[in-house]
C-alpha positions in Angstrom: -29.9 15.8 54.7 -28.6 13.3 52.2 -28.6 9.6 53.1 -24.8 9.5 53.4 -25.0 12.1 56.2 -28.0 10.2 57.5 -26.1 7.0 57.5 -23.3 8.5 59.6 -26.0 9.6 62.1 -27.1 6.0 62.2 -23.6 4.8 62.8 -22.7 7.5 65.4 -25.9 8.2 67.3 -29.3 7.3 66.1 -28.8 3.7 66.9 -29.8 4.8 70.4 -33.4 5.2 69.1 -33.3 1.7 67.6 -31.9 0.3 70.8 -34.8 1.8 72.7 -37.2 0.1 70.3 -35.6 -3.2 71.0 -35.9 -2.7 74.7 -39.5 -1.6 74.5 -41.0 -4.2 72.1 -41.1 -7.2 74.3 -42.8 -10.4 73.5 -42.6 -14.1 74.4 -41.0 -16.6 72.0 -42.8 -19.9 72.1 -40.7 -23.1 72.0 -42.7 -24.4 69.1 -42.1 -22.5 65.9 -45.6 -23.3 64.6 -47.1 -21.2 67.3 -44.9 -18.2 66.5 -46.4 -15.3 64.5 -44.2 -14.9 61.4 -44.1 -14.4 57.7 -43.6 -17.5 55.7 -43.3 -18.5 52.0 -47.1 -18.4 51.5 -47.6 -14.8 52.8 -48.0 -12.2 50.1 -46.2 -8.9 50.3 -47.9 -5.4 50.2 -47.4 -4.6 46.5 -46.9 -0.9 47.4 -44.1 -1.6 49.8 -42.5 -4.1 47.4 -42.5 -1.6 44.6 -41.1 1.2 46.8 -38.2 -1.0 48.0 -37.5 -2.3 44.5 -37.4 1.3 43.2 -35.3 2.7 45.9 -32.6 0.0 46.6 -30.0 -1.5 44.4 -29.3 -5.2 43.9 -25.7 -5.8 44.7 -23.2 -8.5 45.6 -20.0 -6.5 45.4 -17.9 -4.6 48.0 -18.8 -7.1 50.7 -17.4 -10.3 52.2 -20.1 -12.5 50.6 -20.2 -12.1 46.8 -22.3 -15.3 46.6 -25.2 -13.5 48.2 -27.2 -10.8 46.3 -29.0 -8.2 48.4 -31.2 -5.1 48.0 -29.3 -2.3 49.7 -29.0 1.5 49.8 -26.0 2.5 47.7 -24.6 5.8 46.3 -26.6 5.1 43.1 -29.9 5.1 45.1 -32.2 8.1 45.3 -32.1 8.2 49.1 -28.4 8.3 49.3 -28.9 11.9 48.3 -32.5 12.6 49.2 -33.6 14.1 52.5 -34.1 11.4 55.0 -37.4 12.9 56.1 -38.9 11.8 52.8 -38.3 8.1 53.5 -41.8 6.9 54.5 -40.8 4.1 56.9 -38.6 3.7 59.9 -34.8 4.2 59.7 -33.6 1.6 57.2 -30.9 -0.2 59.3 -31.7 -3.3 57.2 -30.6 -1.6 54.0 -26.9 -1.6 55.2 -24.9 -4.8 55.2 -23.1 -4.3 58.5 -19.6 -5.7 59.0 -20.5 -8.0 61.9 -23.2 -9.7 59.7 -20.8 -9.9 56.9 -18.3 -11.8 59.0 -20.9 -14.2 60.3 -22.2 -14.9 56.8 -18.7 -15.4 55.4 -17.9 -17.8 58.2 -21.1 -19.9 57.8 -20.6 -20.1 54.0 -17.0 -21.3 54.5 -17.8 -23.6 57.3 -21.2 -25.2 56.5 -20.7 -27.8 59.3 -21.5 -25.0 61.7 -25.2 -25.0 60.7 -25.7 -28.1 58.6 -28.7 -30.1 59.9 -29.2 -27.6 62.8 -31.9 -25.1 63.8 -30.7 -21.5 63.6 -32.1 -18.2 65.0 -30.7 -15.1 63.3 -31.3 -12.4 65.8 -31.6 -8.8 64.5 -31.4 -10.2 61.0 -31.7 -6.9 59.1 -31.3 -7.7 55.4 -31.3 -11.4 56.2 -27.9 -12.2 54.8 -26.8 -14.4 57.7 -30.1 -16.3 57.6 -29.6 -16.7 53.8 -26.1 -18.0 54.4 -27.4 -20.6 56.9 -30.0 -21.8 54.4 -27.4 -22.1 51.7 -25.1 -24.1 54.0 -27.8 -26.7 54.9 -29.4 -25.6 58.2 -32.5 -27.7 58.9 -34.5 -24.8 60.2 -33.9 -21.0 60.1 -35.9 -18.3 61.8 -35.0 -14.7 61.1 -35.9 -12.1 63.7 -36.1 -8.3 63.5 -38.4 -5.6 65.0 -38.8 -3.7 61.7 -41.6 -5.1 59.5 -39.9 -3.5 56.5 -36.8 -5.5 57.2 -39.1 -8.6 56.9 -40.2 -7.5 53.4 -36.6 -6.9 52.4 -35.6 -10.4 53.6 -38.3 -12.0 51.5 -37.1 -10.0 48.4 -33.5 -11.0 49.2 -34.5 -14.7 49.4 -36.1 -14.3 45.9 -32.9 -12.8 44.6 -30.9 -15.8 45.8 -33.5 -18.3 44.5 -34.5 -19.5 48.0 -37.9 -20.1 49.5 -38.4 -17.5 52.2 -37.6 -18.7 55.7 -40.0 -17.9 58.6 -39.6 -14.3 59.9 -40.8 -13.0 63.2 -41.2 -9.3 63.8 -41.0 -8.7 67.5 -38.5 -8.2 70.3 -37.7 -11.6 71.6 -34.9 -10.6 73.9 -35.7 -11.4 77.6 -38.4 -13.8 76.4 -38.7 -17.5 77.0 -35.5 -19.3 75.8 -36.1 -21.1 72.5 -34.7 -24.5 71.8 -32.2 -23.4 69.1 -29.1 -25.3 68.2 -27.4 -22.0 67.2 -28.1 -18.3 67.7 -26.3 -15.8 65.5 -26.3 -12.1 65.9 -24.2 -9.3 64.3 -23.7 -5.6 65.1 -26.1 -5.5 68.0 -23.8 -4.3 70.8 -24.1 -0.6 70.2 -26.0 0.4 73.4 -25.1 -0.6 76.9 -28.6 -1.3 78.1 -29.4 -3.4 75.1 -26.0 -5.2 75.5 -26.9 -6.0 79.1 -30.2 -7.5 78.0 -28.5 -9.6 75.3 -25.9 -10.8 77.7 -28.5 -12.0 80.2 -30.8 -13.6 77.6 -28.1 -15.4 75.6 -26.6 -16.8 78.9 -30.1 -18.1 79.7 -30.4 -19.8 76.3 -27.1 -21.5 76.8 -27.9 -22.6 80.4 -31.4 -23.9 79.6 -31.0 -25.3 76.0 -27.2 -25.6 75.6 -27.5 -23.3 72.6 -24.4 -22.3 70.8 -24.0 -18.5 70.2 -21.9 -16.8 67.5 -21.5 -13.0 67.5 -20.2 -10.8 64.7 -18.7 -7.4 65.5 -16.0 -5.3 63.9 -14.7 -4.1 67.3 -16.9 -1.2 68.2 -16.1 0.5 71.5 -19.5 -0.4 73.0 -18.8 -4.1 72.3 -15.2 -4.3 73.4 -15.8 -2.4 76.6 -18.8 -4.5 77.7 -18.4 -7.2 80.3 -19.4 -9.9 77.8 -16.1 -9.4 76.0 -14.3 -11.4 78.7 -16.5 -14.4 77.9 -15.9 -14.5 74.2 -13.5 -16.7 72.2 -12.2 -15.3 68.9 -13.2 -17.7 66.1 -11.9 -15.8 63.0 -11.1 -12.3 61.8 -11.8 -11.0 58.3 -10.2 -8.1 56.5 -13.1 -5.9 55.2 -13.3 -4.9 51.5 -12.5 -1.3 50.8 -16.1 -0.4 50.0 -17.2 -1.7 53.4 -14.4 0.2 55.1 -15.5 3.4 53.6 -19.1 2.7 54.6 -18.1 2.1 58.2 -15.9 5.0 59.1 -12.7 3.2 58.4 -13.2 0.0 60.3 -10.7 -2.4 58.7 -11.8 -5.9 59.9 -14.7 -7.8 61.5 -14.6 -10.8 63.9 -16.7 -13.8 64.6 -16.8 -14.6 68.3 -18.0 -17.7 70.2 -19.9 -16.7 73.4 -18.8 -19.1 76.1 -19.9 -17.7 79.5 -18.1 -19.4 82.4 -21.2 -19.1 84.6 -23.6 -20.6 82.0 -24.6 -23.3 84.4 -25.5 -21.0 87.2 -28.8 -19.3 87.7 -29.2 -16.2 85.7 
């Protein structure tokens, strides 16, 4: 199966597998970042993994909402766009796609640096790390990127190098349903693709707001699982972006992506 067909499976069905991984990999998030297990600027990368990613991804900044950010992604010019997916030696490369919700968040942060300037930011489900990179570029005082895929962590470091940034801390674990961290801002894109995962996110984000008064921004292009979830009634639309043609083609014709502010009316109640 060529990657293009594989990618449509990711879009239409195999995200259920990824959602199960998010639900099963549970771990606490300490309030102090120094106690958190993560990659940082001083940690060396496995040279074999680095070489594989460099050989099988393309550096690109076109076709997306943020031409300022260069990323290693899977594109039609890459071997695994055509190669059988079974030959990919790691887990499904969700990080190698610049999803439209993440694009909208990154564009918004770049255009409105006041949103992150001098603030601590958690990028949940960071993937390729674009939104975390946008936060660093816009003056965030601290950025932590989170994903459950260790290969995504490697890709984020490579993407930081492409954009001449020191790598930010990266934690590879499921922190949903863990202790609420004292973040000024949590950003997450394209994570409402499974009802049970969405329920967990809804509960955990509400807890972060109630305990730490955390601000939450969500990026999503209007997927059914997102619009039909109960969280939708507690969102305020911040801005909507028209997607470039290439991104539309990648995402089955989705034409726009929206940044939402999560403002639960019961955030002061017990969760």
